[in-house]
DSSP file (Angstrom, degrees, kcal/mol; ACC not computed):
  #  RESIDUE AA STRUCTURE BP1 BP2  ACC     N-H-->O    O-->H-N    N-H-->O    O-->H-N    TCO  KAPPA ALPHA  PHI   PSI    X-CA   Y-CA   Z-CA
    1    1 A X              0   0    0      0, 0.0     0, 0.0     0, 0.0     0, 0.0   0.000 360.0 360.0 360.0 133.1   -8.2  -23.8   24.0
    2    2 A X        -     0   0    0      1,-0.1    65,-0.2    65,-0.1     2,-0.1  -0.288 360.0-104.0 -68.5 153.5   -5.5  -23.0   21.5
    3    3 A X  B     -a   67   0A   0     63,-1.7    65,-1.3     1,-0.1     3,-0.1  -0.379  26.4-123.4 -69.2 154.5   -1.9  -22.4   22.5
    4    4 A X  S    S-     0   0    0      1,-0.3    64,-0.4    63,-0.2     2,-0.3   0.959  78.6 -26.8 -68.4 -51.6   -0.7  -18.8   22.6
    5    5 A X        -     0   0    0     62,-0.1    -1,-0.3    65,-0.1   151,-0.1  -0.958  57.1-121.3-163.5 146.8    2.2  -19.2   20.2
    6    6 A X        -     0   0    0     -2,-0.3   146,-0.3    -3,-0.1     3,-0.2  -0.376  29.8-117.5 -79.5 166.5    4.7  -21.8   19.0
    7    7 A X  S    S-     0   0    0      1,-0.3   145,-0.4   144,-0.1     2,-0.3   0.821  96.3  -4.9 -71.2 -30.7    8.4  -21.4   19.4
    8    8 A X        -     0   0    0    143,-0.2     2,-0.5     2,-0.0    -1,-0.3  -0.961  62.9-143.9-162.7 142.8    8.8  -21.4   15.6
    9    9 A X  E     +B  150   0B   0    141,-2.6   141,-2.5    -2,-0.3     2,-0.4  -0.968  21.3 179.8-116.0 124.4    6.5  -22.0   12.7
   10   10 A X  E     +B  149   0B   0     -2,-0.5     2,-0.3   139,-0.2   139,-0.2  -0.987  14.8 139.7-125.7 130.5    8.0  -23.9    9.6
   11   11 A X  E     -B  148   0B   0    137,-2.1   137,-3.2    -2,-0.4     2,-0.4  -0.980  36.6-127.6-160.3 168.4    6.1  -24.6    6.4
   12   12 A X  E     -B  147   0B   0     -2,-0.3     2,-0.6   135,-0.2   135,-0.2  -0.965   4.0-154.3-126.1 137.0    6.5  -24.8    2.7
   13   13 A X  E     -B  146   0B   0    133,-2.7   133,-1.9    -2,-0.4     2,-0.1  -0.945  24.7-149.2-108.4 110.4    4.4  -23.2   -0.1
   14   14 A X  E     +B  145   0B   0     -2,-0.6   131,-0.3   131,-0.2     2,-0.1  -0.461  51.8  56.4 -82.8 152.5    4.9  -25.3   -3.2
   15   15 A X  S    S-     0   0    0    129,-2.5     2,-0.2    -2,-0.1    -2,-0.1  -0.340  98.4 -41.1 112.1 165.1    4.7  -23.9   -6.7
   16   16 A X        -     0   0    0     -2,-0.1    66,-0.1   128,-0.1   130,-0.1  -0.425  67.9-113.5 -63.5 126.1    6.6  -21.1   -8.5
   17   17 A X        -     0   0    0     64,-0.3     2,-0.4   128,-0.2    -1,-0.1  -0.333  31.0-151.9 -61.3 142.4    7.0  -18.0   -6.2
   18   18 A X        -     0   0    0     94,-0.1     2,-0.1    31,-0.1    97,-0.1  -0.967   5.7-135.1-121.9 131.8    5.1  -15.0   -7.4
   19   19 A X        -     0   0    0     -2,-0.4     2,-0.4     1,-0.1    93,-0.3  -0.449  38.8 -87.0 -79.9 157.0    6.0  -11.4   -6.7
   20   20 A X        -     0   0    0     91,-1.8     2,-0.2    -2,-0.1    -1,-0.1  -0.500  47.7-139.4 -64.7 119.4    3.5   -8.8   -5.5
   21   21 A X        -     0   0    0     -2,-0.4     2,-0.2    25,-0.2    -1,-0.1  -0.508  20.3-105.4 -80.4 151.3    1.9   -7.3   -8.6
   22   22 A X        -     0   0    0     -2,-0.2    24,-0.3     1,-0.1     2,-0.1  -0.509  35.2-109.9 -75.7 142.4    1.3   -3.6   -8.8
   23   23 A X        -     0   0    0     -2,-0.2     2,-0.5    22,-0.1    22,-0.2  -0.450  26.3-138.3 -66.2 142.0   -2.3   -2.4   -8.4
   24   24 A X  E     -E   44   0C   0     20,-2.6    20,-3.1    -2,-0.1     2,-0.5  -0.895  13.4-146.8 -99.1 135.5   -3.9   -1.0  -11.5
   25   25 A X  E     -E   43   0C   0     -2,-0.5     2,-0.5    18,-0.2    18,-0.2  -0.896  14.0-171.0-104.0 130.2   -5.9    2.1  -11.0
   26   26 A X  E     -E   42   0C   0     16,-2.6    16,-3.1    -2,-0.5     2,-0.5  -0.981  11.8-148.4-122.6 126.8   -8.9    2.6  -13.2
   27   27 A X  E     -E   41   0C   0     -2,-0.5     2,-0.4    14,-0.2    14,-0.2  -0.822  21.5-178.7 -95.6 129.4  -10.9    5.8  -13.3
   28   28 A X  E     -E   40   0C   0     12,-2.8    12,-2.5    -2,-0.5     2,-0.4  -0.960  16.4-153.3-129.2 146.3  -14.6    5.4  -14.0
   29   29 A X  E     -E   39   0C   0     -2,-0.4     2,-0.4    10,-0.2    10,-0.2  -0.950  15.6-179.9-117.4 140.1  -17.4    7.9  -14.3
   30   30 A X  E     -E   38   0C   0      8,-2.6     8,-3.0    -2,-0.4     2,-0.6  -1.000  26.0-129.3-141.0 139.0  -20.9    7.1  -13.6
   31   31 A X  E     -E   37   0C   0     -2,-0.4     6,-0.2     6,-0.2     5,-0.1  -0.783  29.9-144.2 -89.2 124.8  -24.1    9.1  -13.8
   32   32 A X    >   -     0   0    0      4,-2.9     3,-1.9    -2,-0.6    -1,-0.0  -0.186  30.8 -93.6 -80.8 176.6  -26.1    8.9  -10.5
   33   33 A X  T 3  S+     0   0    0      1,-0.3    -1,-0.1     2,-0.1    -2,-0.0   0.782 126.2  58.6 -61.0 -28.3  -29.9    8.8  -10.1
   34   34 A X  T 3  S-     0   0    0      2,-0.1    -1,-0.3     1,-0.1     3,-0.1   0.465 119.1-111.2 -83.1   0.4  -29.8   12.6   -9.6
   35   35 A X  S <  S+     0   0    0     -3,-1.9     2,-0.2     1,-0.3    -2,-0.1   0.370  76.0 129.8  89.8  -6.1  -28.2   13.0  -13.0
   36   36 A X        -     0   0    0     -5,-0.1    -4,-2.9     1,-0.1     2,-0.4  -0.573  59.9-118.7 -85.2 146.5  -24.8   14.1  -11.7
   37   37 A X  E     -E   31   0C   0     -6,-0.2     2,-0.4    -2,-0.2    -6,-0.2  -0.679  26.5-163.7 -83.0 134.0  -21.5   12.5  -12.8
   38   38 A X  E     -E   30   0C   0     -8,-3.0    -8,-2.6    -2,-0.4     2,-0.5  -0.975   2.6-156.9-118.8 133.0  -19.5   10.8  -10.1
   39   39 A X  E     +E   29   0C   0     -2,-0.4     2,-0.3   -10,-0.2   -10,-0.2  -0.918  18.2 168.9-109.3 132.9  -15.8    9.9  -10.7
   40   40 A X  E     -E   28   0C   0    -12,-2.5   -12,-2.8    -2,-0.5     2,-0.5  -0.973  27.7-132.5-140.4 158.6  -14.2    7.1   -8.7
   41   41 A X  E     -E   27   0C   0     -2,-0.3     2,-0.5   -14,-0.2   -14,-0.2  -0.942  15.9-158.1-113.5 125.9  -10.9    5.2   -8.9
   42   42 A X  E     -E   26   0C   0    -16,-3.1   -16,-2.6    -2,-0.5     2,-0.6  -0.885   6.7-149.4-102.9 132.9  -10.9    1.4   -8.6
   43   43 A X  E     -E   25   0C   0     -2,-0.5     2,-0.6   -18,-0.2   -18,-0.2  -0.909  15.5-165.3-102.7 118.7   -7.7   -0.3   -7.5
   44   44 A X  E     -E   24   0C   0    -20,-3.1   -20,-2.6    -2,-0.6     2,-0.3  -0.914   8.9-148.7-112.8 120.6   -7.5   -3.8   -9.1
   45   45 A X        -     0   0    0     -2,-0.6   -22,-0.1   -22,-0.2   -23,-0.1  -0.690  34.5-101.9 -83.9 136.1   -5.0   -6.4   -7.8
   46   46 A X     >  -     0   0    0     -2,-0.3     4,-2.2   -24,-0.3     3,-0.3  -0.277  24.6-127.6 -57.6 141.3   -3.6   -8.7  -10.5
   47   47 A X  H  > S+     0   0    0      1,-0.2     4,-2.7     2,-0.2     5,-0.2   0.867 108.2  57.8 -59.1 -38.7   -5.3  -12.2  -10.4
   48   48 A X  H  > S+     0   0    0      1,-0.2     4,-2.0     2,-0.2    -1,-0.2   0.897 108.3  46.7 -60.9 -41.0   -1.9  -13.9  -10.3
   49   49 A X  H  > S+     0   0    0     -3,-0.3     4,-2.7     2,-0.2     5,-0.2   0.929 112.4  49.5 -65.4 -46.1   -1.0  -12.0   -7.1
   50   50 A X  H  X S+     0   0    0     -4,-2.2     4,-2.0     1,-0.2    -2,-0.2   0.904 111.4  49.0 -61.2 -42.2   -4.4  -12.7   -5.5
   51   51 A X  H  X S+     0   0    0     -4,-2.7     4,-1.9     2,-0.2    -1,-0.2   0.909 113.2  46.5 -65.8 -41.9   -4.2  -16.4   -6.3
   52   52 A X  H  X S+     0   0    0     -4,-2.0     4,-2.4    -5,-0.2    -2,-0.2   0.924 111.3  51.0 -67.3 -43.9   -0.6  -16.7   -4.9
   53   53 A X  H  X S+     0   0    0     -4,-2.7     4,-2.6     1,-0.2    -1,-0.2   0.877 109.3  51.9 -61.5 -36.8   -1.5  -14.8   -1.7
   54   54 A X  H  X S+     0   0    0     -4,-2.0     4,-2.5    -5,-0.2    -1,-0.2   0.910 108.8  50.3 -64.8 -41.6   -4.5  -17.1   -1.2
   55   55 A X  H  X S+     0   0    0     -4,-1.9     4,-2.1     2,-0.2    -2,-0.2   0.912 112.8  46.6 -62.2 -42.8   -2.2  -20.2   -1.5
   56   56 A X  H  X S+     0   0    0     -4,-2.4     4,-2.3     2,-0.2    -2,-0.2   0.917 111.7  51.4 -65.3 -43.1    0.2  -18.7    1.0
   57   57 A X  H  X S+     0   0    0     -4,-2.6     4,-2.4     1,-0.2    -2,-0.2   0.915 110.5  48.2 -60.5 -44.1   -2.6  -17.8    3.4
   58   58 A X  H  X S+     0   0    0     -4,-2.5     4,-2.0     2,-0.2    -1,-0.2   0.898 111.3  49.7 -64.6 -40.8   -4.0  -21.3    3.3
   59   59 A X  H  X S+     0   0    0     -4,-2.1     4,-2.3     1,-0.2    -1,-0.2   0.885 111.5  50.2 -64.3 -37.8   -0.6  -22.9    3.9
   60   60 A X  H  X S+     0   0    0     -4,-2.3     4,-2.1     2,-0.2    -2,-0.2   0.910 108.1  52.3 -66.1 -42.9   -0.1  -20.5    6.9
   61   61 A X  H  < S+     0   0    0     -4,-2.4     4,-0.3     1,-0.2    -2,-0.2   0.899 111.2  47.3 -60.3 -41.6   -3.6  -21.4    8.3
   62   62 A X  H >< S+     0   0    0     -4,-2.0     3,-1.1     1,-0.2    -1,-0.2   0.932 112.5  48.8 -65.2 -45.7   -2.7  -25.1    8.1
   63   63 A X  H 3< S+     0   0    0     -4,-2.3    -2,-0.2     1,-0.2    -1,-0.2   0.821 117.0  42.7 -63.9 -30.9    0.7  -24.6    9.7
   64   64 A X  T >< S+     0   0    0     -4,-2.1     3,-2.8    -5,-0.1    -1,-0.2   0.324  78.0 140.9 -98.5   7.3   -0.8  -22.5   12.5
   65   65 A X  T <  S+     0   0    0     -3,-1.1     3,-0.1    -4,-0.3    -3,-0.1  -0.283  74.6  22.2 -57.1 130.6   -3.8  -24.6   13.2
   66   66 A X  T 3  S+     0   0    0      1,-0.3   -63,-1.7   -64,-0.1     2,-0.3   0.364 111.2  91.6  93.2  -4.2   -4.3  -24.7   17.0
   67   67 A X  B <  S-a    3   0A   0     -3,-2.8    -1,-0.3   -65,-0.2   -63,-0.2  -0.897  71.1-124.4-122.7 152.8   -2.4  -21.5   17.5
   68   68 A X        -     0   0    0    -65,-1.3     3,-0.1   -64,-0.4    55,-0.1  -0.486  46.8 -82.5 -82.3 161.8   -3.4  -17.8   17.7
   69   69 A X        -     0   0    0     -2,-0.2    56,-0.3    53,-0.1    55,-0.2  -0.386  58.5-100.2 -60.2 144.8   -1.8  -15.2   15.5
   70   70 A X  B     -f  125   0D   0     54,-3.2    56,-1.0    -3,-0.1     2,-0.3  -0.391  33.9-155.5 -70.7 143.8    1.6  -14.1   17.0
   71   71 A X        +     0   0    0     54,-0.2    83,-0.2    83,-0.1     2,-0.1  -0.899  56.4  25.0-115.5 151.8    1.7  -10.8   18.9
   72   72 A X  S    S-     0   0    0     -2,-0.3    54,-0.1    80,-0.1    87,-0.1  -0.296 106.4 -21.9  88.5-178.5    4.9   -8.8   19.3
   73   73 A X        -     0   0    0     -2,-0.1    80,-3.0    58,-0.1    81,-0.7  -0.324  62.1-171.9 -69.9 145.0    8.0   -8.8   17.0
   74   74 A X  E     -dC 131 152B   0     56,-2.3    58,-2.2    78,-0.3    59,-1.3  -0.943  20.1-134.7-133.9 156.8    8.8  -11.7   14.7
   75   75 A X  E     -dC 133 151B   0     76,-2.7    76,-2.5    -2,-0.3     2,-0.5  -0.923  19.1-156.6-107.6 137.0   11.6  -12.8   12.5
   76   76 A X  E     -dC 134 150B   0     57,-2.7    59,-1.8    -2,-0.4     2,-0.4  -0.966   8.5-173.1-118.0 123.9   10.7  -14.0    9.0
   77   77 A X  E     -dC 135 149B   0     72,-2.8    72,-2.3    -2,-0.5     2,-0.4  -0.964   4.6-170.9-117.0 131.5   13.1  -16.3    7.1
   78   78 A X  E     -dC 136 148B   0     57,-2.9    59,-1.7    -2,-0.4     2,-0.7  -0.982  17.3-167.0-126.0 129.1   12.4  -17.3    3.5
   79   79 A X  E     -dC 137 147B   0     68,-2.6    68,-2.7    -2,-0.4     2,-0.6  -0.943  21.2-164.1-106.3 105.6   14.2  -19.9    1.3
   80   80 A X  E     -dC 138 146B   0     57,-3.3    59,-2.9    -2,-0.7     2,-0.6  -0.822   7.3-173.9 -97.7 120.8   12.9  -18.9   -2.2
   81   81 A X  E     -dC 139 145B   0     64,-3.0    64,-2.2    -2,-0.6   -64,-0.3  -0.947   4.9-165.6-120.6 112.5   13.5  -21.7   -4.8
   82   82 A X  E     -d  140   0B   0     57,-2.8    59,-2.1    -2,-0.6    61,-0.1  -0.677  23.2-106.8 -99.2 151.8   12.6  -20.8   -8.4
   83   83 A X        -     0   0    0     -2,-0.3     2,-0.4    57,-0.2    59,-0.2  -0.212  26.7-118.7 -72.8 163.7   12.2  -23.3  -11.2
   84   84 A X        -     0   0    0     57,-0.4    -1,-0.1    56,-0.1    60,-0.1  -0.872  34.2-104.5-104.5 135.1   14.6  -23.8  -14.1
   85   85 A X    >   -     0   0    0     -2,-0.4     3,-1.6     1,-0.2     8,-0.0  -0.336  20.7-136.4 -59.9 133.5   13.5  -23.2  -17.6
   86   86 A X  T 3  S+     0   0    0      1,-0.3    -1,-0.2    -2,-0.0     7,-0.1   0.752 102.2  62.9 -62.5 -23.6   12.9  -26.4  -19.5
   87   87 A X  T 3  S+     0   0    0      2,-0.0    -1,-0.3     0, 0.0     2,-0.1   0.583  77.7 109.9 -80.1  -9.7   14.7  -25.0  -22.5
   88   88 A X  S <  S-     0   0    0     -3,-1.6    -4,-0.0     1,-0.1     2,-0.0  -0.394  75.0-112.4 -68.0 141.9   18.0  -24.7  -20.7
   89   89 A X     >  -     0   0    0      1,-0.1     4,-2.4    -2,-0.1     3,-0.3  -0.315  30.4-104.6 -69.0 160.1   20.8  -27.0  -21.8
   90   90 A X  H  > S+     0   0    0      1,-0.2     4,-2.6     2,-0.2     5,-0.2   0.863 119.2  54.0 -54.0 -42.7   21.9  -29.7  -19.4
   91   91 A X  H  > S+     0   0    0      1,-0.2     4,-2.0     2,-0.2    -1,-0.2   0.910 110.8  45.5 -62.0 -43.0   25.2  -27.9  -18.5
   92   92 A X  H  > S+     0   0    0     -3,-0.3     4,-2.2     2,-0.2    -1,-0.2   0.892 112.0  52.5 -68.4 -39.2   23.3  -24.7  -17.6
   93   93 A X  H  X S+     0   0    0     -4,-2.4     4,-2.5     1,-0.2    -2,-0.2   0.920 109.8  48.7 -60.3 -44.8   20.8  -26.7  -15.5
   94   94 A X  H  X S+     0   0    0     -4,-2.6     4,-1.9     1,-0.2     6,-0.2   0.883 110.2  51.2 -64.1 -39.1   23.5  -28.4  -13.6
   95   95 A X  H  X>S+     0   0    0     -4,-2.0     5,-2.0    -5,-0.2     6,-1.1   0.904 111.5  48.2 -63.3 -41.0   25.3  -25.1  -12.9
   96   96 A X  H ><5S+     0   0    0     -4,-2.2     3,-0.7     4,-0.2    44,-0.5   0.920 113.7  45.8 -65.5 -44.1   22.0  -23.7  -11.6
   97   97 A X  H 3<5S+     0   0    0     -4,-2.5    -1,-0.2     1,-0.2    -2,-0.2   0.795 110.5  53.4 -71.4 -28.3   21.3  -26.7   -9.4
   98   98 A X  H 3<5S-     0   0    0     -4,-1.9    -1,-0.2    -5,-0.2    -2,-0.2   0.561 116.7-110.1 -84.1  -7.5   24.8  -26.8   -8.0
   99   99 A X  T <<5S+     0   0    0     -3,-0.7    -3,-0.2    -4,-0.6    -2,-0.1   0.559  87.0 119.3  91.1   8.2   24.7  -23.1   -6.9
  100  100 A X  S   <S+     0   0    0     -5,-2.0     2,-0.3    -6,-0.2    -4,-0.2   0.688  77.5  43.7 -76.8 -17.9   27.2  -21.9   -9.6
  101  101 A X  S    S-     0   0    0     -6,-1.1     2,-0.3    -5,-0.2    39,-0.3  -0.946  74.0-152.9-125.0 147.7   24.4  -19.7  -11.0
  102  102 A X        -     0   0    0     -2,-0.3     2,-0.5    37,-0.1    37,-0.1  -0.913  28.5-106.1-118.0 148.0   21.9  -17.5   -9.1
  103  103 A X        +     0   0    0     -2,-0.3    35,-0.1    35,-0.3    -2,-0.0  -0.607  44.3 162.7 -73.9 120.3   18.4  -16.5  -10.2
  104  104 A X        +     0   0    0     -2,-0.5     2,-0.2     2,-0.1    -1,-0.1   0.223  43.3  94.1-122.6  12.3   18.6  -12.8  -11.2
  105  105 A X  S    S-     0   0    0      1,-0.1     2,-0.1     2,-0.1    -2,-0.0  -0.528  77.2 -41.4 -98.4 169.8   15.4  -12.5  -13.2
  106  106 A X  S    S+     0   0    0     -2,-0.2    -1,-0.1     2,-0.1     2,-0.1  -0.379 102.9  61.9 -69.3 151.9   12.0  -11.4  -12.1
  107  107 A X  S    S-     0   0    0      1,-0.1    -2,-0.1    -2,-0.1     2,-0.1   0.469  81.2-147.7 -79.6 146.6   10.3  -11.8   -9.8
  108  108 A X    >>  -     0   0    0     -2,-0.1     4,-1.8     1,-0.1     3,-0.6  -0.397  22.4-109.1 -80.1 161.1   12.8  -10.2   -7.4
  109  109 A X  H 3> S+     0   0    0      1,-0.2     4,-2.8     2,-0.2     5,-0.2   0.854 114.8  55.9 -58.3 -39.9   13.1  -11.3   -3.8
  110  110 A X  H 3> S+     0   0    0      1,-0.2     4,-2.1     2,-0.2    -1,-0.2   0.857 107.8  48.4 -67.2 -33.4   11.6   -8.1   -2.3
  111  111 A X  H <> S+     0   0    0     -3,-0.6     4,-1.9     2,-0.2   -91,-1.8   0.861 112.3  48.8 -73.4 -34.6    8.4   -8.5   -4.4
  112  112 A X  H  X S+     0   0    0     -4,-1.8     4,-2.2   -93,-0.3    -2,-0.2   0.927 111.2  51.4 -65.7 -44.9    8.1  -12.1   -3.3
  113  113 A X  H  X S+     0   0    0     -4,-2.8     4,-3.1     1,-0.2    -2,-0.2   0.923 108.9  50.2 -55.9 -47.2    8.6  -11.1    0.3
  114  114 A X  H  X S+     0   0    0     -4,-2.1     4,-2.5     1,-0.2     5,-0.2   0.897 109.4  50.5 -62.9 -41.3    5.9   -8.4    0.1
  115  115 A X  H  X S+     0   0    0     -4,-1.9     4,-2.0     2,-0.2    -1,-0.2   0.915 114.5  44.5 -62.1 -42.1    3.4  -10.9   -1.4
  116  116 A X  H  X S+     0   0    0     -4,-2.2     4,-1.6     2,-0.2    -2,-0.2   0.926 112.4  50.9 -69.9 -44.9    4.1  -13.4    1.4
  117  117 A X  H  < S+     0   0    0     -4,-3.1     4,-0.5     1,-0.2     3,-0.3   0.940 113.4  45.6 -56.7 -48.3    4.1  -10.8    4.2
  118  118 A X  H >< S+     0   0    0     -4,-2.5     3,-1.0     1,-0.2    -1,-0.2   0.886 109.5  54.8 -65.0 -38.9    0.7   -9.5    3.0
  119  119 A X  H 3< S+     0   0    0     -4,-2.0    -1,-0.2     1,-0.2    -2,-0.2   0.823 107.9  49.8 -64.4 -30.7   -0.8  -12.9    2.7
  120  120 A X  T >X>S+     0   0    0     -4,-1.6     4,-2.2    -3,-0.3     3,-2.0   0.489  80.6 124.3 -90.2  -2.6    0.1  -13.8    6.3
  121  121 A X  B <45S+g  125   0D   0     -3,-1.0     5,-0.2    -4,-0.5     6,-0.2  -0.331  84.7   5.4 -56.2 136.6   -1.4  -10.6    7.8
  122  122 A X  T 345S+     0   0    0      3,-2.2    -1,-0.3     1,-0.2     4,-0.2   0.508 129.0  65.0  64.4   7.1   -4.0  -11.5   10.4
  123  123 A X  T <45S+     0   0    0     -3,-2.0    -2,-0.2     2,-0.6    -1,-0.2   0.671 116.8  14.4-115.9 -61.9   -3.1  -15.2   10.2
  124  124 A X  T  <5S-     0   0    0     -4,-2.2   -54,-3.2     1,-0.3     2,-0.3   0.807 142.1  -1.5 -84.1 -32.4    0.5  -15.6   11.3
  125  125 A X  B   <S-fg  70 121D   0     -5,-1.2    -3,-2.2   -56,-0.3    -2,-0.6  -0.948  74.8-107.4-151.2 164.1    0.6  -12.1   13.0
  126  126 A X  S    S-     0   0    0    -56,-1.0     2,-0.3    -2,-0.3    -1,-0.1   0.905  99.2  -5.2 -64.5 -42.3   -1.7   -9.2   13.3
  127  127 A X    >   -     0   0    0     -6,-0.2     3,-2.1    -5,-0.1    -1,-0.2  -0.991  65.7-117.9-152.9 147.3    0.2   -7.0   10.8
  128  128 A X  G >  S+     0   0    0     -2,-0.3     3,-1.4     1,-0.3   -10,-0.1   0.578 104.3  82.2 -68.5  -5.7    3.4   -7.3    8.9
  129  129 A X  G 3  S+     0   0    0      1,-0.2    -1,-0.3   -56,-0.0   -56,-0.0   0.700  79.0  70.4 -65.5 -17.9    4.7   -4.3   10.8
  130  130 A X  G <  S+     0   0    0     -3,-2.1   -56,-2.3   -57,-0.1     2,-0.7   0.650  73.5  99.6 -72.8 -15.1    5.5   -6.8   13.5
  131  131 A X  E <   +d   74   0B   0     -3,-1.4   -56,-0.2   -58,-0.2     3,-0.1  -0.635  39.1 160.2 -78.4 113.3    8.3   -8.2   11.3
  132  132 A X  E     +     0   0B   0    -58,-2.2     2,-0.4    -2,-0.7   -57,-0.2   0.647  60.5  43.9-106.3 -20.6   11.5   -6.7   12.6
  133  133 A X  E     -d   75   0B   0    -59,-1.3   -57,-2.7     2,-0.0     2,-0.3  -0.984  62.8-175.5-130.6 138.6   14.0   -9.2   11.2
  134  134 A X  E     +d   76   0B   0     -2,-0.4     2,-0.3   -59,-0.2   -57,-0.2  -0.953   9.5 179.3-128.6 149.2   14.3  -10.8    7.7
  135  135 A X  E     +d   77   0B   0    -59,-1.8   -57,-2.9    -2,-0.3     2,-0.4  -0.934  16.0 170.1-144.2 129.3   16.5  -13.3    6.1
  136  136 A X  E     +d   78   0B   0     -2,-0.3     2,-0.3   -59,-0.2   -57,-0.2  -0.986  14.4 179.9-138.1 148.3   16.1  -14.4    2.5
  137  137 A X  E     -d   79   0B   0    -59,-1.7   -57,-3.3    -2,-0.4     2,-0.4  -0.986  12.0-156.4-140.9 147.9   17.9  -16.4   -0.1
  138  138 A X  E     +d   80   0B   0     -2,-0.3   -35,-0.3   -59,-0.2     2,-0.3  -0.989  24.9 156.6-127.7 124.1   16.8  -17.1   -3.6
  139  139 A X  E     -d   81   0B   0    -59,-2.9   -57,-2.8    -2,-0.4     2,-0.2  -0.843  40.9 -97.0-137.8 170.4   18.1  -20.2   -5.5
  140  140 A X  E     +d   82   0B   0    -44,-0.5     2,-0.3   -39,-0.3   -57,-0.2  -0.610  43.1 166.4 -87.4 153.3   17.2  -22.5   -8.3
  141  141 A X        -     0   0    0    -59,-2.1   -57,-0.4    -2,-0.2     3,-0.2  -0.976  46.8-128.0-159.6 155.4   15.5  -25.8   -7.8
  142  142 A X  S    S+     0   0    0     -2,-0.3     2,-0.6     1,-0.2   -59,-0.1   0.654 109.0  55.2 -76.2 -16.4   13.7  -28.5   -9.7
  143  143 A X  S    S-     0   0    0    -61,-0.1    -1,-0.2   -60,-0.1     2,-0.1  -0.866  87.0-147.4-118.2  94.6   10.9  -28.1   -7.1
  144  144 A X        +     0   0    0     -2,-0.6  -129,-2.5    -3,-0.2     2,-0.3  -0.364  42.4 123.3 -63.6 138.0    9.8  -24.4   -7.1
  145  145 A X  E     -BC  14  81B   0    -64,-2.2   -64,-3.0  -131,-0.3     2,-0.4  -0.977  55.2-117.2-174.6 171.2    8.7  -23.4   -3.6
  146  146 A X  E     -BC  13  80B   0   -133,-1.9  -133,-2.7    -2,-0.3     2,-0.5  -0.985  20.6-153.7-128.9 123.7    9.1  -21.0   -0.7
  147  147 A X  E     -BC  12  79B   0    -68,-2.7   -68,-2.6    -2,-0.4     2,-0.4  -0.859  18.9-162.7 -95.1 126.1   10.2  -22.4    2.7
  148  148 A X  E     -BC  11  78B   0   -137,-3.2  -137,-2.1    -2,-0.5     2,-0.4  -0.912  16.5-178.2-118.6 134.1    9.0  -20.1    5.5
  149  149 A X  E     -BC  10  77B   0    -72,-2.3   -72,-2.8    -2,-0.4     2,-0.5  -0.993   5.3-171.2-128.7 125.2   10.1  -19.9    9.1
  150  150 A X  E     -BC   9  76B   0   -141,-2.5  -141,-2.6    -2,-0.4     2,-0.5  -0.975   6.5-174.1-116.3 124.5    8.4  -17.5   11.4
  151  151 A X  E     - C   0  75B   0    -76,-2.5   -76,-2.7    -2,-0.5     2,-0.2  -0.973  22.6-131.8-123.6 121.9   10.0  -17.0   14.9
  152  152 A X  E     - C   0  74B   0     -2,-0.5   -78,-0.3  -145,-0.4   -79,-0.1  -0.506  14.8-162.9 -65.4 136.8    8.5  -14.9   17.7
  153  153 A X        +     0   0    0    -80,-3.0     2,-0.4    -2,-0.2   -79,-0.2   0.557  69.6  50.3 -99.9  -9.9   11.2  -12.6   19.1
  154  154 A X  S    S-     0   0    0    -81,-0.7   -83,-0.1   -83,-0.2     3,-0.1  -0.968  86.2-112.7-128.6 145.6    9.5  -11.8   22.4
  155  155 A X    >   -     0   0    0     -2,-0.4     3,-2.1     1,-0.1    -2,-0.1  -0.400  51.1 -83.4 -69.9 151.1    8.0  -14.1   25.0
  156  156 A X  T 3  S+     0   0    0      1,-0.3    -1,-0.1  -151,-0.1     3,-0.1  -0.302 116.9  20.4 -55.6 134.8    4.2  -13.8   25.4
  157  157 A X  T 3  S+     0   0    0      1,-0.3    -1,-0.3    -3,-0.1     2,-0.2   0.237  98.7 110.5  90.0 -13.9    3.3  -11.0   27.7
  158  158 A X    <         0   0    0     -3,-2.1    -1,-0.3     1,-0.1    -4,-0.1  -0.584 360.0 360.0 -92.0 160.4    6.6   -9.0   27.3
  159  159 A X              0   0    0     -2,-0.2    -1,-0.1    -3,-0.1    -3,-0.0   0.429 360.0 360.0-111.0 360.0    6.7   -5.7   25.4
């Protein structure tokens, strides 16, 4: 039987962090068998977002193997590490790696957070509404990744 919940879940998702892409809405009209026109709207999630969310979900499943999804409030901590452009000169690369420069280009931290929260729904927790506390930092690194820590804030059985 799986354990109810760990004290803390720590894992890393390697690769360049991806922000939550906006849905595209497409309006389509189709003639039905009865000859009447039907209009519907299709919401299409960008492929890059879907692929990244799947990678996060799989990493979460591996980290939580043997545990149930958390119930109750949780804290989510993210260390977001973005890659450095290969075209940057050595001096700029060193400044980025030493922390003298911060990543201020897209994707922004809140869009990365949203992609990760959504990917972990029904895996790490029932719904991302359970996340009551956040901590994030975004820095440069030669190894792009997101380090994730999920901490339950209430003991099992308490409300």
